[in-house]
Backbone as JSON, one array per atom type, in Angstrom:
{
  "sequence": "MRKKVTETAKAIIGRRTEPTKTAEGSQIYYVHFETTGLKIQLVEDILPKLIDGNAMYRLYNPNSYEHFYTGNVKEKNALVNLGWKCEGIGWYAPKSSKTPVYRLYNPNNGGDHHYTKNKKEYDALCKTGWKGEGIRWYSDDAKGVTVYREYNPGQAIRNHNYTANKKEHDALISYGWKNEGIGWYGVK",
  "N": [[-3.22, -20.73, -18.72], [-0.2, -20.39, -17.13], [2.55, -20.61, -18.42], [5.44, -22.28, -16.87], [8.68, -20.64, -17.26], [12.59, -21.36, -16.81], [15.6, -19.97, -16.57], [19.27, -19.19, -16.52], [21.12, -16.45, -15.34], [24.05, -14.76, -14.57], [24.91, -13.28, -12.18], [24.91, -10.6, -11.24], [25.01, -8.91, -8.8], [23.35, -10.52, -6.36], [20.8, -10.43, -4.65], [18.83, -12.96, -1.61], [15.9, -14.27, -1.15], [14.11, -14.4, 2.23], [12.92, -17.81, 2.04], [9.75, -18.46, 0.73], [6.56, -19.48, 1.78], [4.57, -22.1, 0.42], [0.96, -23.31, 0.1], [0.7, -25.68, -0.87], [3.42, -26.88, 0.81], [5.85, -26.46, -0.74], [8.77, -24.23, -0.51], [9.62, -21.07, -1.79], [11.9, -19.18, -2.82], [12.83, -16.39, -3.33], [14.97, -13.8, -5.78], [17.08, -11.18, -5.87], [17.9, -10.08, -8.82], [20.68, -8.07, -10.0], [21.46, -6.53, -12.89], [23.42, -7.33, -16.23], [20.92, -5.68, -19.04], [19.37, -7.7, -18.2], [15.74, -8.27, -16.97], [13.41, -8.8, -14.38], [11.22, -9.23, -12.38], [8.73, -9.06, -11.11], [5.59, -11.3, -10.93], [2.68, -10.35, -9.76], [0.14, -11.24, -9.46], [1.08, -13.87, -7.57], [2.43, -14.22, -5.62], [0.45, -11.98, -3.14], [-1.14, -14.02, -3.2], [-0.22, -16.01, -1.01], [0.03, -14.72, 1.05], [-2.25, -14.99, 3.71], [-5.0, -12.41, 3.63], [-5.78, -9.2, 1.61], [-4.46, -8.04, -0.69], [-2.31, -4.06, -0.83], [-2.42, -2.07, -2.75], [-0.34, 0.63, -3.61], [-0.27, 3.26, -5.04], [0.92, 7.18, -6.93], [0.9, 9.76, -7.54], [2.51, 12.39, -9.99], [1.61, 14.2, -10.84], [0.14, 15.15, -9.25], [1.32, 14.85, -6.44], [-0.3, 13.14, -4.92], [-0.72, 10.16, -2.46], [-2.09, 7.52, -3.11], [-4.31, 4.31, -2.0], [-5.8, 1.24, -2.79], [-7.66, -1.04, -2.44], [-8.43, -2.86, -4.73], [-7.83, -4.15, -8.22], [-8.28, -3.36, -10.23], [-8.67, -1.21, -9.85], [-6.37, 0.06, -9.72], [-4.85, -0.7, -11.78], [-6.57, 1.04, -13.51], [-5.96, 3.34, -12.88], [-3.55, 3.12, -13.28], [-3.21, 3.73, -15.55], [-4.09, 6.13, -15.58], [-2.34, 7.74, -15.34], [-0.98, 7.62, -12.66], [1.71, 6.08, -10.69], [2.3, 3.49, -9.72], [3.25, 1.66, -6.93], [4.25, -0.21, -6.54], [3.31, -3.27, -2.71], [1.83, -2.3, -0.6], [0.9, -2.91, 1.66], [-0.98, -5.67, 4.18], [-3.78, -6.11, 4.07], [-6.16, -7.84, 6.97], [-9.08, -10.32, 5.26], [-11.4, -9.81, 7.14], [-12.08, -7.68, 10.06], [-12.96, -6.09, 12.74], [-12.05, -3.9, 12.58], [-12.95, -1.38, 10.85], [-11.35, 0.34, 7.58], [-12.14, 3.61, 6.48], [-12.14, 5.18, 4.03], [-12.57, 8.27, 2.01], [-13.54, 11.42, 0.13], [-12.03, 14.84, -0.89], [-14.44, 17.12, -2.96], [-13.73, 19.58, -3.25], [-11.41, 20.45, -3.52], [-9.56, 19.8, -5.54], [-9.25, 16.77, -5.71], [-8.24, 15.41, -3.15], [-7.91, 12.85, -1.66], [-8.66, 10.66, 1.44], [-7.96, 8.48, 5.12], [-9.29, 6.38, 6.98], [-9.39, 5.4, 10.26], [-10.92, 5.56, 12.41], [-14.46, 6.43, 12.74], [-15.59, 8.74, 14.14], [-13.89, 10.54, 13.72], [-14.23, 10.41, 10.48], [-17.28, 10.5, 9.65], [-17.12, 14.18, 10.82], [-15.67, 14.84, 8.68], [-17.66, 14.11, 6.55], [-19.08, 15.68, 7.61], [-17.9, 18.55, 6.66], [-17.95, 18.79, 4.5], [-16.91, 17.09, 2.34], [-16.9, 13.2, 0.11], [-18.21, 10.76, 1.07], [-16.26, 7.24, 1.69], [-17.07, 4.94, 2.29], [-16.63, 2.02, 3.7], [-12.94, 0.27, 2.57], [-11.26, -1.47, 2.95], [-9.42, -3.33, 5.99], [-8.66, -3.15, 9.18], [-5.67, -4.96, 11.3], [-6.57, -6.41, 14.02], [-5.08, -7.98, 15.49], [-3.12, -6.67, 14.76], [-0.75, -6.88, 13.31], [0.81, -6.33, 11.34], [2.54, -2.29, 11.41], [1.07, 0.39, 10.24], [2.03, 3.6, 9.29], [1.2, 6.54, 10.42], [1.42, 10.16, 8.49], [1.36, 13.61, 8.6], [1.69, 16.51, 7.32], [2.02, 19.83, 7.58], [2.64, 22.03, 6.06], [1.94, 22.1, 3.26], [-1.03, 22.37, 1.88], [-3.34, 20.66, 1.2], [-3.73, 16.92, -0.02], [-2.05, 16.34, 2.72], [-1.78, 14.0, 3.57], [0.08, 10.36, 4.34], [0.67, 7.35, 4.26], [1.86, 4.32, 6.03], [3.53, 1.35, 5.91], [5.92, 0.95, 5.88], [8.45, 1.69, 8.89], [11.17, 3.0, 8.62], [11.04, 4.82, 6.34], [8.48, 6.5, 7.44], [9.68, 7.53, 10.2], [11.57, 8.56, 8.64], [9.88, 10.92, 7.0], [9.49, 12.42, 9.47], [11.84, 13.68, 10.85], [12.23, 15.29, 7.96], [9.95, 17.69, 8.58], [7.08, 16.94, 8.8], [4.69, 15.42, 10.6], [3.94, 13.43, 13.05], [1.38, 11.16, 13.39], [1.15, 9.17, 14.99], [0.39, 5.69, 14.25], [-1.96, 4.35, 12.14], [-3.44, 2.07, 11.15], [-3.38, -1.16, 11.03], [-1.73, -3.5, 9.8], [-1.69, -7.06, 7.9], [0.74, -10.43, 8.89]],
  "CA": [[-2.15, -21.63, -17.73], [0.95, -20.25, -16.66], [4.34, -21.96, -18.66], [6.94, -21.9, -15.87], [10.44, -20.51, -17.75], [14.03, -21.19, -16.03], [16.73, -18.94, -17.15], [19.77, -18.59, -15.72], [21.99, -15.08, -15.58], [25.43, -14.84, -14.29], [24.42, -11.61, -11.4], [26.44, -8.8, -10.73], [24.8, -8.44, -7.07], [22.1, -11.3, -5.53], [20.11, -10.92, -3.11], [17.85, -14.1, -1.64], [14.22, -13.05, 0.43], [14.33, -15.74, 3.22], [11.29, -18.56, 2.06], [7.43, -18.37, 1.3], [6.08, -21.27, 1.7], [3.69, -22.26, -0.15], [0.21, -23.48, 0.33], [1.32, -27.17, -0.72], [4.04, -26.67, 1.34], [6.82, -26.13, -0.45], [9.67, -23.77, -0.13], [9.49, -20.38, -3.2], [13.07, -18.26, -2.51], [12.93, -14.73, -4.66], [16.0, -13.39, -5.42], [16.59, -9.68, -6.96], [19.16, -9.42, -9.23], [20.88, -6.28, -10.66], [22.12, -7.62, -14.41], [23.29, -6.1, -17.55], [19.83, -6.34, -20.58], [18.45, -8.82, -18.27], [15.28, -7.46, -16.25], [13.75, -9.8, -13.42], [9.94, -8.79, -12.8], [7.25, -10.13, -9.74], [4.03, -11.35, -11.48], [1.61, -9.33, -8.99], [-1.25, -12.08, -8.16], [1.08, -15.02, -6.91], [3.21, -13.16, -3.88], [-0.72, -12.48, -2.56], [-2.45, -15.91, -2.82], [0.72, -17.09, -0.3], [-0.58, -14.88, 2.37], [-3.32, -14.18, 3.96], [-5.15, -11.34, 3.04], [-5.93, -8.62, 0.59], [-3.39, -6.82, -1.16], [-3.1, -2.91, -0.9], [-1.55, -1.0, -3.89], [0.31, 1.81, -3.21], [-0.05, 4.72, -5.76], [1.47, 7.63, -7.06], [0.25, 10.43, -8.54], [3.28, 12.86, -9.68], [1.11, 15.19, -10.83], [-0.81, 16.27, -7.79], [2.39, 14.46, -5.69], [-0.93, 12.57, -3.97], [-0.85, 8.54, -2.43], [-4.01, 7.0, -3.99], [-4.63, 2.99, -1.17], [-6.74, 0.64, -2.9], [-7.52, -2.93, -2.48], [-9.38, -3.25, -5.99], [-6.69, -4.21, -8.88], [-9.25, -3.2, -11.21], [-8.7, 0.6, -10.38], [-5.65, 0.13, -9.65], [-4.94, -0.56, -13.47], [-7.33, 1.68, -13.94], [-5.14, 4.23, -12.09], [-1.83, 3.35, -13.82], [-3.43, 4.18, -16.8], [-4.2, 7.52, -15.8], [-0.59, 7.86, -15.33], [-0.37, 7.38, -11.75], [2.6, 5.4, -10.73], [2.01, 2.23, -9.41], [4.44, 1.69, -5.9], [3.76, -1.66, -4.98], [2.43, -3.28, -2.34], [2.02, -1.31, 0.83], [0.75, -3.63, 3.54], [-2.1, -6.54, 3.86], [-5.48, -6.25, 4.83], [-6.98, -9.3, 6.65], [-10.33, -9.71, 4.07], [-12.56, -9.2, 7.81], [-11.71, -7.59, 11.53], [-14.19, -5.64, 13.58], [-12.34, -1.85, 12.46], [-13.08, -0.83, 9.4], [-11.19, 1.68, 6.92], [-12.47, 4.11, 5.76], [-12.26, 6.01, 2.19], [-13.38, 9.54, 2.02], [-13.08, 11.65, -1.24], [-12.69, 16.15, -1.49], [-13.6, 17.22, -4.19], [-13.72, 20.78, -3.05], [-10.02, 20.06, -3.67], [-8.54, 19.08, -7.02], [-9.3, 15.63, -5.61], [-7.69, 14.88, -2.28], [-8.07, 11.25, -1.19], [-8.1, 10.59, 3.17], [-8.76, 7.63, 4.65], [-8.95, 6.78, 8.27], [-10.64, 4.28, 10.87], [-11.93, 5.99, 13.04], [-16.0, 6.39, 12.43], [-15.89, 9.95, 13.93], [-13.12, 11.86, 12.24], [-14.81, 9.94, 9.53], [-18.57, 10.79, 10.39], [-17.02, 14.82, 11.35], [-15.34, 15.16, 7.22], [-18.78, 13.96, 5.63], [-20.51, 16.58, 7.47], [-17.62, 19.74, 6.27], [-18.21, 18.11, 2.53], [-15.78, 15.55, 1.91], [-17.58, 12.57, 0.23], [-17.54, 9.17, 2.1], [-16.6, 6.13, -0.08], [-17.65, 3.71, 3.14], [-15.03, 0.81, 4.26], [-12.27, -0.05, 1.94], [-10.08, -2.36, 4.21], [-10.11, -3.7, 7.44], [-7.38, -3.01, 9.43], [-6.21, -6.0, 12.28], [-7.39, -6.99, 14.92], [-3.93, -8.9, 15.96], [-1.8, -5.64, 15.28], [0.4, -7.8, 13.27], [1.48, -4.99, 10.91], [1.85, -1.71, 11.92], [0.74, 1.34, 9.99], [2.01, 5.17, 10.16], [0.43, 8.11, 9.58], [2.17, 11.64, 8.65], [0.74, 14.96, 7.65], [2.45, 17.56, 5.83], [1.57, 21.19, 8.25], [3.12, 22.66, 4.24], [0.87, 21.66, 2.62], [-2.72, 22.9, 1.81], [-3.8, 19.6, 0.36], [-2.62, 15.9, 0.57], [-1.3, 16.44, 2.96], [-1.2, 12.86, 4.4], [1.26, 9.51, 4.45], [0.72, 6.12, 5.31], [3.27, 3.59, 4.78], [3.8, 0.36, 6.68], [7.96, 1.46, 6.09], [9.34, 2.17, 9.77], [12.55, 4.63, 7.62], [9.92, 6.26, 6.02], [7.52, 6.99, 8.81], [11.03, 7.92, 10.63], [12.56, 10.03, 7.64], [9.22, 12.2, 7.14], [8.94, 12.99, 10.6], [12.41, 13.93, 10.48], [11.61, 16.8, 7.18], [8.81, 18.0, 9.35], [5.85, 15.69, 8.8], [3.86, 15.16, 12.15], [3.73, 12.05, 13.96], [0.26, 11.2, 13.78], [0.58, 8.26, 15.51], [-0.53, 4.65, 13.76], [-3.32, 4.75, 11.03], [-4.26, 1.21, 11.19], [-2.44, -2.21, 11.28], [-1.92, -4.74, 8.36], [-0.92, -8.46, 8.71], [2.17, -10.44, 8.74]],
  "C": [[-0.91, -20.85, -18.46], [1.95, -20.95, -17.74], [5.12, -21.54, -17.77], [8.41, -21.68, -16.71], [11.22, -20.65, -16.75], [14.38, -20.07, -17.08], [17.74, -18.74, -16.39], [20.51, -17.67, -16.43], [23.17, -15.01, -14.96], [24.88, -12.83, -13.47], [25.65, -11.1, -11.07], [26.24, -8.92, -8.93], [23.41, -10.08, -6.91], [21.89, -11.92, -4.54], [18.66, -11.88, -2.23], [17.08, -13.2, -0.24], [14.59, -14.83, 1.19], [13.03, -16.05, 2.86], [10.51, -17.91, 2.43], [7.55, -19.33, 1.28], [4.87, -21.44, 1.35], [2.22, -23.13, 0.18], [0.35, -25.34, 0.52], [2.23, -27.6, -0.66], [5.58, -26.61, 1.22], [7.67, -24.72, 0.04], [9.67, -22.79, -1.99], [10.82, -19.07, -2.44], [12.68, -17.19, -4.02], [14.41, -14.62, -4.36], [16.08, -12.66, -6.44], [18.29, -9.62, -7.27], [20.14, -8.22, -9.82], [22.19, -6.52, -11.66], [22.8, -6.16, -15.31], [22.17, -6.57, -18.63], [19.21, -7.13, -19.49], [16.83, -7.91, -16.9], [14.11, -8.39, -15.5], [12.4, -9.34, -12.85], [8.81, -9.86, -11.97], [6.41, -10.24, -10.11], [3.52, -11.08, -9.48], [0.23, -10.83, -8.39], [0.05, -13.51, -8.02], [1.6, -14.43, -5.72], [1.46, -13.3, -3.06], [-1.3, -13.89, -2.19], [-1.98, -16.03, -1.12], [0.15, -16.63, 0.77], [-2.42, -14.89, 3.03], [-4.0, -13.18, 4.4], [-5.21, -10.2, 2.09], [-4.51, -7.8, 0.19], [-2.99, -5.45, -1.12], [-1.98, -2.51, -1.6], [-1.36, 0.64, -2.83], [0.51, 2.72, -4.53], [0.51, 5.71, -5.11], [1.64, 8.55, -7.8], [1.6, 12.17, -8.92], [2.88, 14.52, -10.39], [0.63, 16.08, -9.5], [0.43, 15.73, -6.27], [0.61, 14.15, -4.74], [-0.6, 10.67, -3.63], [-2.76, 8.37, -2.75], [-3.4, 4.69, -2.69], [-5.57, 2.73, -1.52], [-6.13, -0.85, -3.34], [-7.54, -3.74, -3.29], [-8.15, -3.06, -7.57], [-7.0, -3.26, -10.01], [-8.42, -1.19, -11.19], [-7.22, 1.14, -9.93], [-4.91, 0.3, -10.61], [-5.46, 0.67, -14.11], [-6.67, 3.24, -14.15], [-3.75, 4.19, -13.21], [-2.14, 4.0, -14.94], [-3.78, 4.75, -17.42], [-2.7, 8.17, -16.38], [0.16, 8.43, -14.18], [0.9, 6.07, -11.57], [2.43, 4.13, -9.84], [3.25, 1.94, -8.3], [4.67, 0.74, -5.14], [2.86, -2.59, -4.23], [2.69, -3.26, -1.11], [2.08, -2.03, 2.04], [-0.61, -4.97, 2.83], [-3.06, -6.47, 4.81], [-5.86, -7.08, 5.07], [-7.91, -8.77, 5.78], [-11.25, -9.12, 5.15], [-11.8, -8.73, 8.45], [-13.1, -6.8, 11.48], [-13.83, -4.34, 13.59], [-12.26, -2.33, 11.1], [-11.95, 0.04, 9.28], [-12.21, 1.98, 6.96], [-12.15, 4.94, 4.66], [-12.56, 7.31, 2.18], [-11.89, 10.65, 0.05], [-13.25, 13.88, -1.22], [-13.11, 16.09, -2.75], [-14.05, 18.84, -4.6], [-12.17, 21.44, -3.1], [-8.9, 20.4, -4.48], [-8.27, 17.5, -6.38], [-8.6, 14.44, -4.75], [-8.48, 13.36, -2.05], [-7.81, 11.17, 1.01], [-9.13, 9.23, 3.21], [-7.67, 7.2, 6.37], [-10.06, 5.41, 9.29], [-11.07, 4.43, 12.05], [-13.21, 6.46, 12.6], [-16.16, 7.67, 12.69], [-14.97, 10.66, 13.53], [-13.84, 11.14, 10.59], [-16.45, 10.75, 8.95], [-18.18, 12.9, 10.27], [-16.5, 15.31, 9.67], [-16.16, 15.14, 6.83], [-19.17, 15.23, 6.03], [-19.74, 18.56, 7.36], [-17.7, 19.99, 4.92], [-16.95, 17.23, 2.14], [-16.46, 14.04, 1.35], [-17.39, 10.98, 0.65], [-17.79, 8.25, 1.45], [-16.44, 5.46, 0.63], [-16.45, 2.94, 3.48], [-14.49, 0.41, 2.6], [-11.26, -0.82, 2.2], [-10.81, -1.96, 5.67], [-8.05, -3.48, 7.62], [-6.79, -4.4, 10.34], [-5.82, -6.18, 13.12], [-5.8, -7.08, 16.23], [-3.04, -8.15, 16.28], [-0.59, -6.55, 14.79], [1.84, -6.26, 12.5], [1.03, -3.54, 10.69], [2.0, -0.22, 10.59], [0.52, 2.93, 10.08], [0.96, 5.95, 9.55], [0.83, 9.56, 9.58], [1.27, 12.7, 8.31], [1.82, 15.72, 8.36], [1.74, 18.63, 6.37], [1.58, 21.57, 6.62], [2.57, 22.61, 3.17], [-0.74, 22.34, 2.89], [-3.71, 20.89, 1.88], [-2.91, 18.6, 0.35], [-1.55, 15.8, 0.97], [-0.76, 15.28, 4.0], [-0.6, 11.36, 4.03], [0.73, 8.37, 5.1], [1.27, 5.29, 4.83], [3.08, 2.47, 6.42], [5.46, 0.49, 7.09], [8.24, 2.06, 7.6], [10.14, 3.58, 9.1], [12.16, 5.13, 6.93], [9.35, 7.08, 6.12], [8.66, 8.07, 8.95], [11.66, 9.22, 9.53], [11.63, 11.42, 6.97], [9.07, 13.18, 8.2], [10.23, 13.42, 10.59], [13.16, 15.27, 9.33], [10.32, 17.26, 7.77], [7.67, 17.32, 9.31], [5.62, 16.04, 9.9], [3.61, 14.32, 12.37], [2.67, 11.86, 13.84], [-0.25, 9.59, 14.29], [0.41, 6.12, 14.31], [-2.21, 4.52, 13.02], [-4.01, 4.08, 11.18], [-2.6, -0.73, 11.09], [-3.22, -3.52, 9.6], [-1.73, -6.68, 8.56], [-0.12, -9.14, 8.4], [1.83, -11.52, 7.58]]
}
């Protein structure tokens, strides 16, 4: 059982989020503080329980420059233990839908991963030597949160990025990445 701890801190800068409703109907406010000597960390298993979907973690490998996406906490933690940097929750995927998202792995180029909701693209890449890893999550058929897909023509491998952050998407396009439109959708 978790122990609830309340601390008071003098904030240099405090920013309150909009309230999140709990299942019991109460509201939780999260406040980000920038202070001296105080670190506040959101426990990652609290927020996903408040949203009707699966948390999709985004990780980054500083050695290979690859981004990796997973809804599996054990897989995320194993990669973090191997040196990957967890960038947090990228979006929330519905628990199911009519639109699966597939993951592929290319063993021939140092371990690139690719993600697509397009079954024809998935099958075509499998025929060229990619290892199909099957359905890994689902796209929201209600199209709640857009997850964008970008392609970097300057990289031979690890050349796709997926983000629900429109500012990140636009910045990558301005740096020369190609806009490949919408990869899939997350839930609101």
